[in-house]
C-alpha positions in Angstrom: -19.8 -12.5 6.9 -18.0 -10.2 9.3 -16.2 -7.2 7.7 -12.8 -8.4 8.8 -13.5 -11.8 7.2 -13.8 -9.9 3.9 -10.9 -7.5 4.3 -8.1 -9.8 5.7 -8.1 -12.2 2.7 -8.2 -9.1 0.4 -5.2 -7.6 2.2 -3.3 -11.0 2.0 -3.9 -11.2 -1.8 -2.8 -7.6 -2.4 0.3 -8.1 -0.3 1.2 -11.3 -2.1 0.9 -9.6 -5.4 2.8 -6.6 -4.2 5.7 -8.8 -3.0 5.9 -10.3 -6.5 6.5 -6.9 -7.9 8.9 -5.8 -5.2 11.0 -8.9 -5.8 11.5 -7.9 -9.4 13.2 -4.6 -8.6 16.8 -4.6 -9.5 18.9 -3.0 -6.7 20.8 -0.9 -9.2 17.5 0.7 -10.5 16.2 2.0 -7.1 16.8 5.6 -8.1 15.3 5.3 -11.6 12.2 7.3 -12.6 10.8 7.9 -16.0 10.1 11.6 -15.6 11.3 14.5 -13.4 7.9 14.7 -11.7 7.7 10.9 -11.1 8.6 9.0 -8.0 11.7 6.8 -8.1 11.3 3.1 -8.0 12.6 3.2 -4.4 9.9 5.7 -3.4 7.1 3.7 -5.0 8.4 0.5 -3.4 8.6 2.1 0.1 5.1 3.5 -0.4 3.7 0.1 -1.3 5.3 -1.3 1.8 3.8 1.3 4.1 0.2 0.8 2.9 -0.7 -1.9 5.4 0.4 0.6 8.2 -2.4 2.9 7.0 -4.9 0.1 7.8 -3.5 0.0 11.3 -3.6 3.8 11.6 -7.2 3.9 10.4 -8.4 1.1 12.7 -6.5 2.2 15.8 -7.2 6.0 15.7 -10.0 8.4 14.9 -7.9 10.8 12.8 -4.6 11.5 11.2 -2.9 14.9 10.8 -0.7 14.6 7.8 1.4 17.7 8.6 5.0 16.6 8.5 4.2 13.0 7.5 7.2 11.2 6.0 7.2 7.9 4.1 9.7 5.2 5.0 13.0 5.4 3.0 14.5 1.9 3.0 17.3 1.5 0.6 17.1 -2.2 -0.3 14.4 -4.5 -1.6 15.0 -6.8 1.3 14.4 -4.0 3.8 11.3 -2.9 1.9 9.8 -6.4 1.9 10.6 -6.8 5.6 8.6 -3.5 6.2 5.7 -4.8 4.1 5.5 -8.0 6.0 5.7 -6.3 9.5 3.1 -3.8 8.5 0.8 -6.6 7.2 1.0 -8.5 10.5 0.0 -5.4 12.4 -2.7 -4.6 9.9 -4.3 -8.0 10.1 -4.4 -7.8 13.9 -5.9 -4.3 13.7 -8.7 -5.5 11.4 -9.9 -8.1 13.8 -12.5 -5.8 15.3 -16.3 -5.7 15.5 -18.2 -4.5 12.5 -19.3 -1.5 14.6 -15.7 -0.3 14.6 -15.7 -0.2 10.8 -18.7 2.1 10.9 -17.0 4.7 13.1 -16.0 7.9 11.5 -12.3 8.5 10.7 -10.8 11.7 9.3 -7.6 13.0 7.7 -6.6 16.5 8.7 -3.8 18.9 7.9 -3.0 21.5 10.5 -6.5 21.3 11.9 -8.3 21.5 8.6 -10.3 18.4 7.7 -9.3 17.0 4.3 -11.9 14.2 4.3 -14.1 12.3 6.8 -15.9 9.0 6.3 -16.6 5.7 8.0 -13.4 3.6 8.5 -14.7 0.9 6.1 -14.9 3.4 3.3 -11.4 4.8 4.2 -10.0 1.3 4.0 -11.7 0.4 0.7 -11.4 3.7 -1.2 -8.3 5.4 0.2 -6.1 2.4 1.4 -6.7 -0.9 -0.5 -7.0 0.9 -3.8 -3.5 2.2 -3.4 -2.0 -1.3 -3.9 -3.1 -1.8 -7.6 -2.6 1.9 -8.4 1.1 1.9 -7.4 1.8 -1.7 -8.6 0.5 -0.5 -12.0 3.0 2.4 -11.9 5.7 0.0 -11.1 4.6 -2.2 -14.0 5.0 0.7 -16.4 8.5 1.4 -15.0 9.3 -2.3 -15.4 8.1 -2.3 -19.0 10.2 0.8 -19.8 13.3 -0.9 -18.2 12.6 -4.2 -20.0 11.9 -6.0 -16.7 9.4 -8.8 -16.8 6.0 -7.6 -15.5 4.4 -10.1 -13.0 0.9 -11.4 -13.6 -1.6 -10.0 -11.1 -5.4 -10.4 -11.5 -4.8 -12.2 -14.7 -1.9 -12.9 -17.1 0.6 -10.2 -18.2 2.4 -10.0 -21.5 5.3 -11.7 -19.7 3.5 -14.3 -17.6 0.4 -16.4 -17.8 
């Protein structure tokens, strides 16, 4: 199996699950957060929508300098889902590369200082794909606190089977 044959279905599954969560967000709760140090629902949702763009960034470049990086700031669920879908199309295209490309080194820097450096495959698995369940889980806790039904993901939730 080629690496992209493994990663593209994984991406598609994570995006489908993420879209289920995004569709549950009430527009009037976008600014809600459970704690002063927490992100708002809108910030988490925008962050989830940008994750596929990180795949493209990893596959199409050798490095990223995060100085001045800004996440998207869409104000509606519809705009956020549109961003997620557009980023996913680009990510799927960028993943259709030879296995050799996944072995190339990629690094994240900040103002010239290397924060980490590893093969692209490792970046995708450990730093990118793991972001989906991490931030969906955050959103799930927010939903529970707001008495919003939590979608089933890898198995049933208390609200869905």
